GUBA-30053 format. One record per residue (C-alpha): x, y, z; chain. Coordinates in steps of 0.1 Angstrom, whole numbers, padded with zeros to 4 digits. Example, Ala and Ser with C-alpha at 12.3 -4.5 7.8 and 13.67 -1.06 7.14 Angstrom:
! residues 2
      x      y      z  chain
   0123  -0045   0078      A
   0137  -0011   0071      A
***
This chain:
! residues 421
      x      y      z  chain
   0575   0945   0832      A
   0607   0930   0816      A
   0604   0954   0787      A
   0611   0983   0811      A
   0646   0969   0817      A
   0656   0949   0786      A
   0655   0965   0751      A
   0664   0935   0730      A
   0634   0912   0723      A
   0658   0881   0723      A
   0667   0888   0759      A
   0631   0890   0770      A
   0622   0859   0750      A
   0651   0840   0767      A
   0639   0850   0802      A
   0603   0840   0795      A
   0614   0807   0779      A
   0631   0796   0811      A
   0609   0773   0832      A
   0614   0798   0861      A
   0606   0827   0838      A
   0572   0835   0853      A
   0588   0835   0888      A
   0615   0858   0875      A
   0590   0882   0860      A
   0570   0883   0892      A
   0602   0890   0911      A
   0611   0919   0888      A
   0577   0934   0893      A
   0582   0932   0931      A
   0616   0949   0927      A
   0599   0976   0906      A
   0573   0982   0933      A
   0600   0986   0959      A
   0618   1011   0935      A
   0650   0991   0931      A
   0674   1005   0905      A
   0677   0992   0870      A
   0712   0981   0878      A
   0700   0959   0905      A
   0675   0942   0882      A
   0702   0937   0855      A
   0725   0921   0880      A
   0699   0898   0896      A
   0681   0884   0865      A
   0711   0865   0850      A
   0718   0849   0884      A
   0682   0837   0886      A
   0683   0823   0851      A
   0715   0804   0860      A
   0699   0791   0892      A
   0669   0778   0873      A
   0690   0760   0848      A
   0713   0746   0876      A
   0683   0732   0895      A
   0666   0719   0863      A
   0697   0699   0853      A
   0697   0683   0887      A
   0661   0672   0887      A
   0640   0702   0899      A
   0606   0702   0883      A
   0585   0726   0905      A
   0591   0757   0925      A
   0587   0737   0956      A
   0618   0717   0946      A
   0640   0748   0944      A
   0650   0755   0980      A
   0671   0723   0981      A
   0694   0737   0954      A
   0702   0772   0969      A
   0733   0762   0988      A
   0747   0738   0961      A
   0742   0765   0935      A
   0761   0791   0955      A
   0789   0766   0962      A
   0791   0757   0924      A
   0791   0794   0915      A
   0819   0802   0940      A
   0840   0772   0928      A
   0839   0783   0892      A
   0842   0821   0897      A
   0858   0826   0931      A
   0894   0816   0924      A
   0920   0839   0938      A
   0895   0860   0958      A
   0900   0869   0995      A
   0878   0852   1022      A
   0859   0885   1027      A
   0852   0889   0990      A
   0841   0853   0988      A
   0816   0859   1016      A
   0803   0890   0999      A
   0801   0872   0966      A
   0781   0844   0982      A
   0756   0870   0995      A
   0753   0886   0961      A
   0744   0852   0946      A
   0721   0838   0972      A
   0702   0870   0981      A
   0682   0873   0948      A
   0675   0836   0948      A
   0663   0837   0984      A
   0641   0868   0977      A
   0625   0852   0947      A
   0617   0820   0965      A
   0603   0839   0994      A
   0580   0857   0970      A
   0569   0825   0952      A
   0567   0801   0982      A
   0547   0815   1011      A
   0562   0791   1037      A
   0598   0795   1025      A
   0605   0826   1045      A
   0603   0807   1077      A
   0623   0777   1066      A
   0650   0792   1044      A
   0674   0799   1072      A
   0677   0780   1104      A
   0687   0802   1134      A
   0721   0795   1149      A
   0719   0770   1178      A
   0725   0786   1212      A
   0760   0782   1226      A
   0765   0750   1246      A
   0732   0737   1233      A
   0742   0701   1235      A
   0762   0701   1268      A
   0740   0726   1287      A
   0706   0726   1269      A
   0687   0740   1298      A
   0707   0772   1304      A
   0688   0796   1281      A
   0654   0783   1293      A
   0667   0789   1328      A
   0675   0825   1319      A
   0641   0831   1304      A
   0619   0812   1328      A
   0636   0812   1362      A
   0656   0845   1360      A
   0630   0862   1338      A
   0655   0880   1317      A
   0645   0901   1287      A
   0656   0890   1252      A
   0680   0919   1250      A
   0699   0906   1280      A
   0698   0870   1267      A
   0714   0883   1235      A
   0744   0894   1256      A
   0747   0860   1271      A
   0745   0844   1236      A
   0772   0868   1223      A
   0797   0862   1252      A
   0791   0825   1256      A
   0794   0819   1219      A
   0828   0833   1220      A
   0837   0812   1251      A
   0825   0781   1232      A
   0847   0789   1202      A
   0876   0796   1226      A
   0873   0762   1242      A
   0871   0746   1207      A
   0901   0764   1195      A
   0921   0749   1224      A
   0909   0715   1215      A
   0890   0711   1248      A
   0857   0695   1254      A
   0830   0721   1261      A
   0825   0715   1298      A
   0854   0692   1308      A
   0879   0717   1295      A
   0867   0745   1319      A
   0892   0753   1346      A
   0904   0785   1365      A
   0934   0787   1342      A
   0912   0787   1310      A
   0887   0811   1325      A
   0916   0835   1334      A
   0930   0832   1299      A
   0897   0839   1281      A
   0891   0870   1302      A
   0926   0882   1296      A
   0923   0878   1259      A
   0890   0896   1257      A
   0904   0924   1278      A
   0925   0934   1248      A
   0894   0943   1227      A
   0866   0950   1251      A
   0859   0981   1271      A
   0858   0979   1309      A
   0820   0978   1310      A
   0818   0951   1283      A
   0844   0930   1300      A
   0825   0933   1332      A
   0794   0920   1314      A
   0814   0891   1300      A
   0825   0882   1335      A
   0790   0884   1349      A
   0777   0861   1321      A
   0804   0836   1328      A
   0797   0836   1365      A
   0760   0830   1360      A
   0767   0802   1335      A
   0793   0785   1358      A
   0769   0786   1388      A
   0742   0771   1367      A
   0765   0743   1355      A
   0775   0735   1391      A
   0739   0736   1403      A
   0728   0711   1376      A
   0757   0688   1384      A
   0773   0694   1350      A
   0805   0707   1367      A
   0818   0691   1399      A
   0832   0724   1412      A
   0817   0759   1412      A
   0843   0779   1392      A
   0823   0812   1393      A
   0846   0827   1420      A
   0875   0822   1396      A
   0862   0849   1373      A
   0871   0883   1386      A
   0856   0914   1370      A
   0880   0943   1363      A
   0881   0970   1389      A
   0859   0998   1376      A
   0854   1032   1391      A
   0822   1050   1382      A
   0839   1085   1379      A
   0872   1073   1365      A
   0867   1083   1329      A
   0857   1115   1312      A
   0827   1114   1288      A
   0838   1108   1252      A
   0827   1142   1239      A
   0842   1164   1211      A
   0848   1201   1211      A
   0824   1226   1195      A
   0848   1235   1167      A
   0851   1197   1160      A
   0813   1196   1157      A
   0815   1223   1131      A
   0842   1203   1112      A
   0820   1172   1113      A
   0790   1191   1099      A
   0811   1207   1072      A
   0821   1174   1057      A
   0784   1164   1051      A
   0775   1168   1014      A
   0741   1184   1017      A
   0735   1185   0979      A
   0728   1147   0980      A
   0699   1128   0994      A
   0722   1109   1018      A
   0738   1142   1029      A
   0705   1159   1036      A
   0692   1130   1057      A
   0725   1126   1076      A
   0728   1163   1083      A
   0694   1163   1098      A
   0703   1133   1120      A
   0735   1149   1132      A
   0720   1182   1142      A
   0693   1164   1161      A
   0718   1143   1180      A
   0741   1172   1189      A
   0713   1198   1196      A
   0691   1177   1218      A
   0715   1150   1230      A
   0691   1123   1217      A
   0699   1086   1218      A
   0701   1067   1185      A
   0669   1048   1191      A
   0651   1080   1199      A
   0661   1095   1165      A
   0652   1063   1147      A
   0617   1063   1164      A
   0609   1099   1153      A
   0579   1102   1130      A
   0562   1130   1110      A
   0539   1134   1140      A
   0569   1142   1163      A
   0570   1178   1148      A
   0545   1204   1157      A
   0553   1230   1131      A
   0527   1255   1142      A
   0539   1257   1178      A
   0576   1250   1167      A
   0580   1220   1190      A
   0597   1186   1188      A
   0581   1157   1208      A
   0603   1128   1218      A
   0581   1100   1232      A
   0589   1069   1252      A
   0624   1079   1265      A
   0646   1056   1285      A
   0634   1072   1317      A
   0598   1063   1308      A
   0586   1098   1299      A
   0582   1121   1269      A
   0600   1154   1263      A
   0588   1184   1243      A
   0616   1206   1230      A
   0614   1240   1213      A
   0623   1234   1177      A
   0656   1249   1169      A
   0657   1268   1136      A
   0688   1249   1125      A
   0671   1216   1131      A
   0638   1227   1116      A
   0656   1238   1084      A
   0675   1206   1081      A
   0644   1185   1086      A
   0624   1205   1060      A
   0653   1202   1035      A
   0652   1164   1039      A
   0614   1162   1037      A
   0612   1183   1006      A
   0640   1165   0987      A
   0651   1133   1002      A
   0625   1113   1021      A
   0609   1087   1000      A
   0571   1088   0993      A
   0557   1062   1017      A
   0527   1057   1040      A
   0551   1048   1068      A
   0552   1077   1092      A
   0588   1073   1103      A
   0610   1102   1096      A
   0643   1087   1084      A
   0646   1060   1058      A
   0672   1041   1038      A
   0681   1059   1006      A
   0682   1027   0985      A
   0655   1001   0979      A
   0639   0986   0998      A
   0630   1019   1015      A
   0626   1008   1051      A
   0629   1030   1083      A
   0664   1034   1097      A
   0673   1014   1127      A
   0691   1027   1158      A
   0723   1010   1147      A
   0721   1027   1113      A
   0717   1061   1130      A
   0748   1056   1152      A
   0768   1043   1123      A
   0761   1075   1103      A
   0774   1095   1132      A
   0805   1074   1133      A
   0810   1077   1095      A
   0812   1115   1097      A
   0834   1116   1128      A
   0859   1095   1109      A
   0855   1115   1077      A
   0862   1147   1096      A
   0894   1131   1111      A
   0881   1135   1147      A
   0898   1111   1171      A
   0875   1098   1198      A
   0870   1065   1215      A
   0841   1044   1202      A
   0827   1071   1178      A
   0790   1071   1173      A
   0757   1088   1182      A
   0766   1087   1219      A
   0796   1109   1212      A
   0773   1136   1201      A
   0750   1131   1230      A
   0780   1135   1254      A
   0790   1166   1234      A
   0756   1182   1239      A
   0756   1175   1276      A
   0792   1188   1280      A
   0781   1220   1261      A
   0752   1225   1286      A
   0775   1220   1315      A
   0799   1246   1302      A
   0770   1270   1299      A
   0764   1267   1337      A
   0730   1249   1335      A
   0722   1231   1367      A
   0728   1193   1365      A
   0691   1186   1373      A
   0680   1207   1344      A
   0705   1190   1321      A
   0694   1156   1332      A
   0658   1164   1325      A
   0668   1179   1291      A
   0685   1148   1278      A
   0662   1123   1295      A
   0684   1108   1322      A
   0666   1083   1344      A
   0689   1089   1374      A
   0707   1120   1388      A
   0738   1098   1390      A
   0739   1096   1352      A
   0742   1134   1350      A
   0766   1137   1380      A
   0796   1123   1360      A
   0795   1154   1338      A
   0805   1174   1369      A
   0841   1165   1360      A
   0840   1187   1329      A
   0826   1217   1347      A
   0860   1233   1346      A
   0852   1268   1359      A
   0833   1254   1389      A
   0861   1229   1396      A
   0886   1258   1393      A
   0867   1277   1420      A
   0868   1248   1443      A
   0906   1244   1438      A
   0913   1281   1444      A
   0889   1286   1474      A
   0871   1268   1501      A
   0843   1258   1477      A
   0816   1271   1500      A
   0801   1294   1473      A
   0799   1265   1449      A
   0779   1244   1474      A
   0754   1271   1477      A
***
């Protein structure tokens, strides 16, 4: 397998002469099966050779000894080659060095994958170790909700440490007000409300367990939010055209991303719904698109738009990797895994920025809002629109009544009686 990437016999002999040579060759074979580029192989093999020599000089004799040398090797590499680099570049360089080593060891040592990285401890793990079991067992929260608690409380923990305060003894109404004020500069109203809710639950738990003498939960006030205060963050239809025009459809990435964008803006799909699409979601004979397991708990069958159908076919014919996985959209670089919902939303954000379109929190939901706004402008009933985009509650669709300009104009100019009927 090495002969496929290295032409000089001396180079191949040097790799095989290394005591980790067989492991490197097995790793290269694995990369080939996953269709990694030759450049990736050329970059990784010298790192693995250097790692093997580093570990051997420090006493490693078997593959089982190697995990102990991963972090020292990365530190030594950065010390000798990282002078003058920015912190961000150092972090990326550390990843570039450790990733091939970690991947090779995971291939060679069956148990290494579960031990190579310890998960980060939960926030306040030492001072309030029972809080997250409380969330899971007593409150019965889902892991997605618990992740929100971890995110916000981890920041709160760092904030207290930054002030030089003990984790729990440093909590006071003044500190709580300060942390909420600081986060209000970067968080949306809804995210700030979630932060306040997490803090209140955490503070009530601390008081209940006797870890805080006072219940400070009432000191945390959520921002005043009005359900109909903001307009949906949609873009105009000409801006949709500008966004689609900047997609380079002559490339694999462009064909894939163009198909994603037209799906989002035509059907108002959520990012996770696009990521979950499979080859079986398309009934080409009946020209239908099936979107299963929507947020509202049902499935939706759409007539297949010619524009969407052509974009999907172009991607399937020249873009989608050959794989037994039935998912529709995949990464364009090895390893070829199905795209996640985050990746789908990120691609939408990329093209909105590329087209120079200014919108708050650009992403897949921007195009969903755009689709709904377009339907409202076409005078479709809100109930029909809610069913079309998979809203769970009529209240979710009602907020788009604020963009029904013609109807609102009728109300302003008359008594509004005809609109009600």
